[in-house]
C-alpha positions in Angstrom: 0.1 -0.2 0.1 1.5 3.2 -1.2 0.7 6.5 0.7 0.4 10.2 0.3 0.3 12.5 3.5 -0.2 15.6 4.1 0.5 18.4 6.6 -1.5 21.6 5.1 -1.5 24.8 5.6 0.2 27.9 3.7 3.2 25.4 3.8 2.6 22.1 2.8 4.5 19.2 4.3 4.1 16.2 2.0 5.3 12.3 2.4 4.7 9.7 0.2 5.3 6.3 1.6 5.1 2.2 1.4 5.0 -0.2 4.5 9.0 -0.8 3.9 10.4 2.9 3.6 9.7 6.6 3.3 9.7 7.0 -0.9 10.1 10.6 -1.0 8.8 13.8 1.2 9.0 17.7 0.5 7.3 21.0 1.1 5.4 22.8 -1.0 4.6 26.5 -0.9 0.7 26.7 -1.1 -1.9 24.7 -3.0 -0.3 25.0 -6.5 3.3 23.5 -6.2 1.4 21.0 -3.5 -0.6 20.0 -6.7 2.6 19.3 -8.8 4.2 16.9 -5.8 1.0 15.3 -5.6 0.4 14.4 -9.5 4.0 13.4 -9.8 2.6 10.1 -8.3 -0.8 10.4 -9.4 -2.5 6.3 -10.2 0.1 5.3 -7.8 -1.2 6.2 -4.7 -4.0 3.9 -2.9 -4.4 5.8 0.1 -4.6 9.9 1.0 -4.0 10.6 4.6 -4.2 13.9 5.9 -4.2 16.4 9.2 -7.4 17.5 10.1 -7.7 21.3 10.8 -10.5 22.5 13.2 -10.6 26.0 14.4 -11.4 26.0 18.1 -12.6 29.1 20.3 -9.0 30.1 20.9 -7.4 30.2 17.4 -10.7 32.0 15.9 -9.8 35.4 16.6 -6.6 34.6 15.3 -8.0 33.6 11.6 -9.8 37.0 11.9 -9.5 38.1 8.5 -7.7 34.9 7.1 -8.8 32.3 4.2 -7.2 29.6 6.4 -5.0 28.0 3.6 -5.5 24.7 5.4 -9.5 24.0 4.9 -8.7 25.2 1.8 -6.2 22.9 1.2 -7.7 20.0 2.8 -10.9 20.5 0.6 -8.9 20.5 -3.1 -7.2 17.2 -1.7 -10.6 15.7 -0.8 -12.0 16.6 -4.4 -9.1 14.9 -5.5 -9.1 12.0 -3.7 -12.5 11.5 -5.1 -12.1 11.7 -8.4 -9.1 9.3 -8.5 -11.0 7.2 -6.1 -8.8 7.4 -3.2 -9.7 6.9 0.2 -9.1 9.3 2.7 -8.1 9.0 6.3 -7.7 12.3 8.3 -5.8 12.3 11.6 -6.8 15.5 14.6 -3.5 17.4 15.0 -3.9 16.3 18.7 -3.0 13.1 17.5 0.6 14.1 17.0 2.0 12.8 20.2 1.2 9.6 19.8 2.0 9.0 16.3 5.5 10.5 17.1 5.6 8.1 20.1 4.5 5.1 17.7 7.2 6.6 14.9 10.2 8.3 16.9 10.3 10.6 14.2 10.2 13.9 16.1 10.7 17.8 14.5 14.3 19.0 14.6 14.7 22.6 14.4 12.2 25.6 13.1 9.2 24.2 12.7 8.4 26.0 9.3 10.8 23.8 7.4 9.4 20.4 9.8 6.1 20.0 8.1 7.0 17.0 6.1 7.8 15.4 9.6 4.4 15.6 10.5 2.8 14.4 7.2 5.6 11.2 7.5 4.0 10.9 10.8 0.5 10.8 10.0 1.2 8.4 7.0 3.6 5.9 8.7 0.7 6.2 12.0 -1.9 4.9 9.4 0.1 1.9 8.6 1.0 0.8 11.7 -2.2 1.1 13.1 -3.6 -0.8 9.9 -0.7 -3.6 10.7 0.8 -2.9 7.3 3.8 -1.4 8.7 6.0 -1.8 12.6 6.2 0.7 15.1 9.7 2.0 16.6 9.3 0.0 19.4 8.2 -3.8 17.2 11.4 -2.8 15.5 13.6 -2.1 18.6 12.6 -4.8 20.4 13.2 -7.4 17.0 16.2 -5.4 16.7 17.3 -6.8 20.2 16.4 -10.2 19.6 18.1 -10.1 16.4 15.3 -10.7 14.5 15.0 -7.9 12.1 
């Protein structure tokens, strides 16, 4: 199964991966660059995994006057998935700590340069949940037993 996962926003982190490895990744400024990235793998994507974006009380004021790019990106991605018969899995941002625990992949440095790490974790977590990929703990235990 090949998964294309996205952390949407003004800067879109994206990752294309299968159960064995991360095949490609990047960060796309705006929708046009994200479209270019996803079209590179059109016909080769079995699942689209997206970080959901919900405007909660505290954040509502910070969106005053904003066109909320993350919501627009999510809408376009869902439309693309419908057009290409690709199922979609959405994960709320609050799942990041659990996903990081399972993958042991943590952002390093400025968040602006690490949106792809969130995309990786969403996609890898999906594969782990489906029983298609191993968690970091499973991999570590196999290494200790010499079975990896």
